[in-house]
Residue, then its C-alpha position, 0 to 999 in steps of 0.5 A: x500500500x502506498x499513498x498521499x495524503x493531506x495531513x490535517x485531513x488524515x488526523x481529522x479523521x483519525x480523531x474520530x475513529x480513536x476514541x473507540x479504541x478501547x484503552x484495555x482491549x479485549x483482544x490486542x488487536x482491537x488497541x490497532x487501527x484497521x488502515x485501508x488504501x482503494x480507488x481514491x480513498x483512505x478507510x480508517x476504522x476502530x472498534x472496541x467489539x461492540x462499536x465500530x467507526x470508519x472514516x474515509x480520507x480522499x487521497x492519492x492511492x498509489x498501491x491498494x492495500x491494508x494493514x493494521x497499526x497501533x492506534x495510540x502511535x499512529x495517532x501521535x505521529x500524525x498528530x505531531x507532523x506538520x501541515x503539508x502532504x504525507x505519504x504513507x507506505x507499506x511493505x511487509x506490515x512495515x508502516x513508513x510515514x513520510x514527511x517534507x522534513x523526515x519519516x517515521x517508521x512503525x510495524x503494523x500487523x495484517x489486516x486479516x487478523x483484525x474482526x470483521x467489521x458491519x458496513x451496513x444493517x438491515x431496519x428502518x431508516x430515518x434522518x434528523x438535524x443535527x441540532x436536534x440530535x445534538x440537543x435531545x442527546x445533551x438533555x436526556x442522556x445523561x441520566x443513565x444507570x451504571x448499575x449492571x444488574x439493571x442492564x436496560x437502564x444502562x442505555x437510552x431510550x429512543x423512540x421515533x413514531x412519526x414525526x415524533x421523537x421521544x428520547x429517556x433515560x434512568x437510574x432509578x434515582x433520576x429521569x430524564x426526557x425530551x420530546x418533539x415533534x420533528x420531521x423526521x422522515x419515517x413512516x414507521x415506529x422504531x425504539x431502541x435501547x442505545x449506549x451511551x457511548x455510541x450517542x457521545x461519539x456520534x454528538x462530537x461527529x455532528x458537532x463538526x457540522x458533518x452532514x448525516x445521510x441516515x440513522x438505522x434502527x436495525x433489530x439488535x444494532x444501529x448505524x449511523x451514516x455520515x457522509x465520509x464517516x460511518x457509525x455501528x453500534x450494538x443496541x442494549x437488549x431487555x425492555x425499557x419500563x414504563x416511563x410515563x407510570x413513574x412520571x407523575x400527573x398531578x403533583x400540586x405544590x408548584x414552586x417558581x424559582x430563578x434557575x441562576x439562583x438555585x444553582x448558587x443556593x444548592x452549591x453553597x449549602x451543600x459544601x457541608x453536606x455528607x461525603x456519602x449522601x450529599x443531602x440537602x434539605x428543602x423547606x417550603x412556606x408561601x414565597x420561601x424556600x430554606x435549603x439547609x444541610x446538617x453534617x455530624x461527621x465534621x459537626x457542620x451545618x449550613x442554611x440559606x433561603x431563597x425568594x421563591x414563588x410558591x403558594x402552598x402548603x408547608x413541605x420539607x424534604x430532601x435530595x441529593x446535591x449533586x443529583x439535584x445540580x446536574x439537572x439544573x445544569x441542564x435546563x436553559x431557561x432562566x426560571x425552573x419549575x418544580x412540582x412537588x406533591x409530597x415528602x417522599x414522592x418524586x419531584x419533577x423539574x421542568x424548564x420555564x422557557x421552552x421551544x414550541x413542540x418540545x417538551x423536556x421534564x426532569x424527575x429526582x427521587x427525594x431521599x429516604x429518611x435513613x439516608x437523611x444525615 
């Protein structure tokens, strides 16, 4: 194999693929890139066995071929090269990277040793704008569980039906939901539980304004077909819980408060919270919220009052401050609506400013009494 290629285009392509290379590979060969030259294209692939990415880079192909090369070393070599044309020459798995001022050489491994990679799947195709997809993942993809005993909660549920898209994640303590009516160009209902890693990789590609041609929902996999990059990911098997059953529809106690001020108060008070539970208490009375914490381990306590719009009965509850703040930081509107019913019941947080045909709901469960100290 022998090619001439622009260093910057090569490095940009490598960045998409390098992120999928596992740090602790189950097979030594998957710590490598699979590189291949054919026609007028240079193909770079990587996989962790559950997900794979292949990117295509235009180049001058002098002779075709394929080889695998240590991803970290190859990435670092190309990163440090000056801009300009680079020649890559492979003879007997020995890879020579030449540029104007010099060259580097590294041994590769035969391409035949690399796992077989999917380049397409059968399923339902759809398309969506990059801005809608990025926002959807940002708002609803961060509350996944890390508990492997509840595998279906370790992924993000995505349902597409007509012009409706819904994305939900939950870890059993929190839930985030984003739904919107948007032209997704599909006539069939599709749903899947997607690993967060795959969604985050797709977001990175979208963030570079790369055009998406289509997304394909397969039976056990999903693919993102960008113009020059193909992302394949296995899906998480299992059934996602009925999230509408846990989202209360009749929380009658409604609190309207400045998002920025609430973040500041919770952050200040939580400095003295318990290092394990991170509990902060919320005490509501008409037009006032008092946020408190007590930490018997260090003999510390803190309290701060905040003016709010609230006309209901007094109520005292408590939440994990870290979870609460993580949700608040996802809310872009100046004011947030907090809906409660009982001290032990689920609490809803909703942005007051939202776009038409769009709904964003966050749910957080209070800490139980035996978790409060």
